[in-house]
N, C-alpha and C positions, 0 to 999 in steps of 0.2 A: 608673647605678650598679648593681653586682652585688649580689644579695640574699644575706644571710648565713643560709643554711640550717644550723641547728645539728645536726639529725639528717639524715644523708646515707646513701646506699648506693651501691655501685659500679655496679649496674644489672642484672646478670643474676641470675635466680632458677632454682631447680631445675625441670627440665621434668617436668610430670606424666606418669605412665606412658602415659596415653591419647595424649598428643602424640607421645611417642617411638615408640609402637606404630604410630600412623598414618603417621609419617614413614618408618619402616622398611618398612611394607607398600607404600608408593608407590601408584601407580595414579591415584586420583582427587584432583587438586589442590584441587578445590572442597570436598571432604569434609575434607581436612587444614586448609584455611583456616577452615572452620566450627569445627573443634575448637580451633584456635589462638585464634580469636575468643572462644570460650566461656571458655577458661582465662585469656586476657588480661584479660577483664572481671573475673574472679575475683581476679587478682593486683592489679589496680588498686583493687578494693574493699578488699583486705587492707591495702594501703599506706595508704589513707585511714583505715581502722579503727585502724591502729597509730599514726597521728598524724604521718605524713610530709607534707611540703609540696611534695615533688617526686615525679614519677611516671614510671616506665618501664613498658614492656610485658614486662619481665623477659628481653628478648632471646629470647622464646619462638619467634619465627619463624626464628631463626638456627641453623645447625649449630655455629657457634663465634663468638667475639667478632669475628672478622675476615671472616666469610662474607658480610656485606653488601657488602663490597668485591669479593671474588672472584666472587660471583654476578652482580654488575652490570657487571663489567669484562671485556672480551675480552682474551685474551693469556696466560691461565694454563692449563698442561697439568696437570690433576689426576692424570693417570695416571703422571706422572713425579715425583710428590712423594716426598720423602725423609723417612722416619720418623726421629724423634729421641728419645733417652732424656732424660727430664726430671729425674731425680734420681740423682745419682751413687751413692746408697746402694741403688738398685734397678736391676733390669734391664728394668723395664717400659717399653715404648714408648708414645708417645702414641696415643690412639684414632684411628681413621680419620677421624672427624668433624673433627679438628683439623688435618688435612693441608691445606696452603695451595696447593701446586702450584708448578711451575716456570714462570717467564716464558719463553715461546719465540717470542713475536711482539709487535709493538707493542701497548701497552696502549690500550684505547679503552672509555670508559664507554658502555654501550648503554642505560642508564636511570639515573635518580637512585638513589644507593646505598640510601637509606632510603625510597624511594618506595612500597614495599610495606608499610611500617610506620606512617609518619607520619599518613596520612589517618585511619586507625582511631583512633590515639591522640588526634588533635585533636578527633575526634567524641566520645570517651568519657572522656578523662582528667578526673578531678575537680579538677585543679589544674595547676600549672606542669609542663610536659613537660621531661624530661631525655632527651636523645638521646646515645648513646655511639657512638664510631667508633674504629677502630684508628689509631694513629699511623702516618704515612707511613714512619717509621723501622722499622716492624715487618717490612717486606717484603724489603729488600735482603739481609738475613742469611739468610733462609729460602727465598727464591724466585729467587735468582741461582745458576745452575749453570754452571760453566765448560764451554766447548765448546757450550753451548746458548744461554744468555741473552746472552752477549757477541756473538753474531751480530746481535743487535738493539740491545742497550745495551752500550756498550763496557766499562763497569765498574759496580760497585755504586752509585757516585755518580750515574751517568746514570740508573739505574733508580730511585733515590730521588727524583730531581727529576721524573721522569715520573709517579710516584705523587703527588707534591705537587700537580701541576697538576690532577689529578682530585679530590684531597681538598679543595683550595681551593674549587673550584666547589661541592662538596657542603656545606661549612661555610657558605659565603655563602648558599646556598639555604636552609639551616636557620635561619640568623640572621634572614633576611627573611621566613621562612615561619611565624613564630609560636612558635618553640621558645625557651624562656626559659633553658635550661641545656644547654650543649654540653660533653661530656667526651671527651677523647682518652685512650685506653688505650695506655700506652707502656712495656711491660715491658722493652724493649731497653735502657733506661738502666741496668738492673741489671747489664748486661755491664761497665759502666765501674766498678762498685763491687767486683767479684769478681775477684781476681787470675787465677783459671783462665780466666775468660772474656775478660779483657784480653789474655791470651796467645793465646786462640783468635782474637780480632780480628786480631792481627798475623799469625798463622799461616795462617788460612783465608781471611781477607778481604784480606790484604796491606795493612792500613791501620794508621796510628798511632792508638792509642786516643784520645789527646787531640784530635787533628785530627778524628777521626770524631765525638767528642762535640760539638765546636764546630759541625760541619756538621749534626748531628742537631738541635741547638737552633735553628739557622738555619732548617732545614726545617720544624720544628713551628711556629716563630714566623710564617713566611709563611702557614701555614694558619690560625693564630689571627687574624692581622691581617685575613684575608678575612672573618672572622666577627665582628670587633669592632664592636659596635652598642650604643647605649644600651639598658639593660634586659636584656641578654643576659649571663649568667654563663658564663665560659670556665674550664675546669678541665682538669688533667692528672692521670691516675692512674698511679702508679708502683708496680710490685710486682716480685716476684722469681720469677714463675712460679706458675701456679695451674691444675692439671689433675688431676682425680681425686684431689684432696688432696695431690698431689705438688708439688715446687718444683724450680727448677734453679739458682738463684743465692743467694748469701748475702753479708753484709757491710753495714755501716752506710752512711749517705749521705755520710759524711765526705769521701770522695775526690772527690765531684762537687758537694757542697752549695753552695759559694760561687759557682761558675760557673753552675750550673743554676738555683738559686733566684733569683739576681739578674738573670738574663737571659731566662728563659722568660716570655712575654707572657700570663700567665694571672691569673685572680682567685683560684683555689683550687688547692692542691696536695693531692691525696688520697694519703696516704702509709701504707705498710705498717708497722705497729708491733705485730704480734700475738705475736711471740716473739723470743728473743734473736738470731736471725739478722738482725734488722733494725737492730741497733745501738742507740745511745743517742739521747736527744733533743738532745744537744749541737749537732748540725749545724743545728738549727732557728734558731740565732742569726743565720743568714744570710738568713732570710726577710725580704723587704722590708716596711717599714711599710705597713699597710693591706691586705696580702694574707692570705688565710685558709689555715690548715693544717687539713685534715680528718684527724684521728688514726684510723688503721685499727687500733683496739685489740681489736676483736672478731673472732675467727677464723671465716672461712667454710670452713676446712678440717676443723676438729675438731668433733665433735658436742657436747662438754662445754660447758655454759653458763658463761660467765665470771661472776665476782663483781662486782656493781655497786660495792661498796666499793673493790675493787681498781681498777676503771675510773676512779672519781672521784679516787683517789690518783694514778693515772698522768696524768690530765688536769692535776692540780695540779703534778706534776713538769714536764710540758711547758710549763706557763705560766711557768716560770722563764726560758724562752728566747723564748717568744712570748706576748704578752698574751692572757689568757683570752678577751678580746673578739674575738680573731682566731683562735679555735680552734673546731672542730666535731668530731663523732664519727661513725664509720661502721664497718662491717666492713672488714677489710684488703683484701678483693678481692670479686669476684662469687662467687656460689654455683655458677655453672655457666659457666665460661669456654668449655667445650665442652658440647654438649648432654647428654652422659652425666652431667655434674654431679659435685660433690664428694661425699665419702662421709659423708653425713648425711641425715636425713629432712626432708621438708617441715615437719613440726611443729617440728623442731629449728631449721630455718632461720627460721621465723616467730618462734620464741621469742628468737632472737638479735636479730632486727630490732626486736622489742618492747623488748628490753633497751636497744638503741640509743636509741630515742625516749624511754623512761622516764628513762634516765641523762641525756640531753640536757636534759630538763625539770628534772631535779633540779639540774643544774649551772648552767644558764643561765636557768631560769624559763620 
């Protein structure tokens, strides 16, 4: 049976300056590893101090939330990556660290995706370990380039299922390796909520959005099934983009709620609800009985600290659609989906995480 963690977080924390400087300097990998170890011990201690029951290493060893996959899998040409604008209201491109690369040869895992992270966590975590991985659905839209990838994989679908095979093996390994909580980060579902991105799916991918949504759910479910094991909590995190405090999609869950919530094989849905772009709580009526909604009410993008009274009121509003017993609280996304991180300080990050645990205690005891 999955555990109901009332205070949750998406997993990534701001990288300390020492980590960023050591990674930028390059050279000695053992020195970088030692610096990462030191700061991972610190963020584990902070999570315990704040009252969390789940623990991540803050993704401090990653360049971005997807780099565990691209670093461990042959077949990506990082030199051919295409920079993308994240926010229609700005002209800023994504930082280099978020570039995923173009698939130009058959994908092959050369080592476990999280093999460089899990042993240290198992040795030092003060409680249940939460491991995060990107959804297989993340890669076809950004790593398939016509004239290049199609020489290896005929279309986006063929690439998707090649990624699924690698991800299945990793999730199964985690579930049998002592990891109590596995979370898949799946921002691509936001494309199905936003009219401009639905049009992009048709134009750039040559796909029908509804058919692609069905295939995306099937692909993620195959991965979740590989990890389904007693005592392991399976979760999916859905957001609308999170890079240097920018976003790329908007719209409520209404367009996909009934299909997505009723068919994804997870225990927990971590949902973005930190501003009006996320829509109303109305779509939560489609959440199946017994599954948990983690309300992402605290912004990891903005430095201002939310009001606890407002958070409590919003949880009460959500409970009109999902029983309070099946709700939890978290920030709406990670604080550093890329290693550069969002535009706030570490002190502000920890204050927001403290607010999450204190509010969870106030609401649920």
